[in-house]
N, C-alpha and C positions, 0 to 999 in steps of 0.2 A: 378653533374662535369662532365666535356665534356673530354673525353677518343680521346685520339691519335693513334696510328702510325706508327712507320719511321722502315724502310724495306731499307735498307742497303748492300749493292754493286750492279758493275760493271756487271755482272753475271745475273743479274737477269734485269735491263735494257739494255745488249745485246741480251736476250731470249736465254743466253745459258744454261740457270736453269729458269724453271719456277715459279716463286712465289708459292707459298702453307696457304704463312702467313696470308694473310687478310683470307681470308675465313677463315681460322680454327677459326681467332682472332675474327670475326662476331660470329661464332658459341658458340664458350668459355664464349663471354661475352652474348649473349643469353640467353644461358643455365641460367645465375645466373642474365637473369630480368635486363640487363644494354646493351647499342646500344654504338657502334663507331661513332663517331661522324665529323675523317678526318683521313685520311689514304699520308701519303708522304715517296716514293721513292727516295735515295739519292743514286749514283754512289758511288765510291772512290776516290772519289776527294776530302780532307781536309778542304778545306776550305764553302764548300757545307756542310758536315755537320759539321762544326765547327757552320755554322746562324742558319743551321734544329735546333741541340738542345742547339743554345743556343737560339729559339726561344720555343723552351719546358721547361728549365730553366724558361722563365720567364710566361710563358704562365696559370700558377697557374691551368694546367688542368693535368692529369694522364694519362703518353702520357710512350706505348707500345716499347722501337726500338730494333727490328732482326739483328742481322747482323755486323761481324764489328770486334770484339772483343777475336778474336787466337792472335795467336803470328807470323804471314804470317805475309807477307812482300807490301800486302795487303791490311790490316788488319791496320785501324786508329780509329775507336770508342774510347778508351778509351783515345788516344792522345788526340781525338776535344772535350771528354766531359771534359775532365781536361781544356780544353784554353777556352771551351763555359762557361766554371763555372772561371776562372782564379785561377785557383790552380793547385802547381804538384803534378805529378803520385807520388807512393809510393805504396810496394808494402803490402796488406792489410794478417794482421799476422795468422787469421783466412783462409784465400787464402791460402796460405804459406804450412801450413798445411795439406789444403783438397788434395794439388794439390801434396804432398809427398805423401802424406795416397794412392793417382793415381798411383804415380808411384813405389814407394812400390808393390802394389797389382800386378800391369803389369809385373816387376820380376820375382813379385813370380809363375804367369801365365807361363812366358815362360823360370820359369826356371834356369836366371839366378840370380847373383847376385846383391843387390838394392848399384847401385853408383849412389849418389847424385852430386857426382863435378864434374859429371862427363860432359861435353860440352851440351849434349842436353837435356839433364835434367834441368841443370842450366837455357840454354832457355826457358820449355816448363811453367821454376817459371813468365815470365811474361804474363805467363795470370791472371796472380792472381796482378798483378800491374795498379793497379785505379783508379781514382781522389782522395785527401785525402779530408777526413770525408766520403766515402761513407758505407754500407753495403753490405752482402755477400745474392745472392741467389743462396740457392742451386741446385745439380744437380742432381739428382738420375738416369740417366744417367752412367757417369765417374764421380762424384763427380766433375768436372770441374767447379768452380762455376761462376752465372752471377755478378751485383752489380745491388744498390738502389744507387741513391743519389733525397734524397726526394720525390716527388711522378712520377719523371722519373729511370725506369728498361732496365737494359741493358740486354738480354741474348743472346747465339750465333743464328747463321744461318740454323743450324739441324734444323728441325720441333724434331725427335727424344730430342732430347732436351728441346729446345725452348718452344716446349706443355706446357710439366709436372713442366716446371718455372715459364711461364706461368701465370697458374693455381691455383700454389705455390699462385705468389702476388695476384688477384683475391680473393683466400681463407683469406690468415692472414692475409692483410694489406687493404685489399677493402671489406669486407663481410659485415660490417656500410650499403653501397652501390646498395648491391642486390639489386632485383627489382624494385630501383626507375626509370626503365626505359619500365620497357614491355607496349609493346605496341600494339592495337589492330589496326583492318583498316575492315573497314566495304566496301560494295563494291553496288550499283546500278543498278543494268542492264532495260537498260530503254529501252524498246521494237523498235522497228522501224526508230530508232534515232544513227547519222553517230557517231564512239566514238569522232572524231575531238569537234564536237559540246559538 
């Protein structure tokens, strides 16, 4: 099974933030005897993201997508995934419960009363709005989940969250593939010959 990586965000393409996902995903795959087949960088442009995801959903490959699943104005990945699939967005009940649990934890840590109906808390629930039919990917860092649709999996752009979530997907959903792409490299040194020859 080919494995692809989509990295989404203007901050990567502008150079404001350096991508760390490509090297780490290669490392995570290699540790499981797997290999990356391709990678694609996409800015925060809805038509481009939608097309990249449409390709991912129809390609029959395992695709990992990092970035753009938050609830800020420049996060479009959830909406584009729904558009690429031709399905509506809806608040995932399990994601809702996890987000509420996280907000309750934060309120307790800060010594405040938990107010689920406060405007900012209601806005945070948008992070659990996924394309209809999606399943969640647990987030051990802060409980705000990612999601999967078939063999396409969506993670936050932050490495501290994304990497353990990627490992969870690889180990829970694709353990049967581990070891399938173990590569060996052999070199032949010919003394007195030029490298180009």
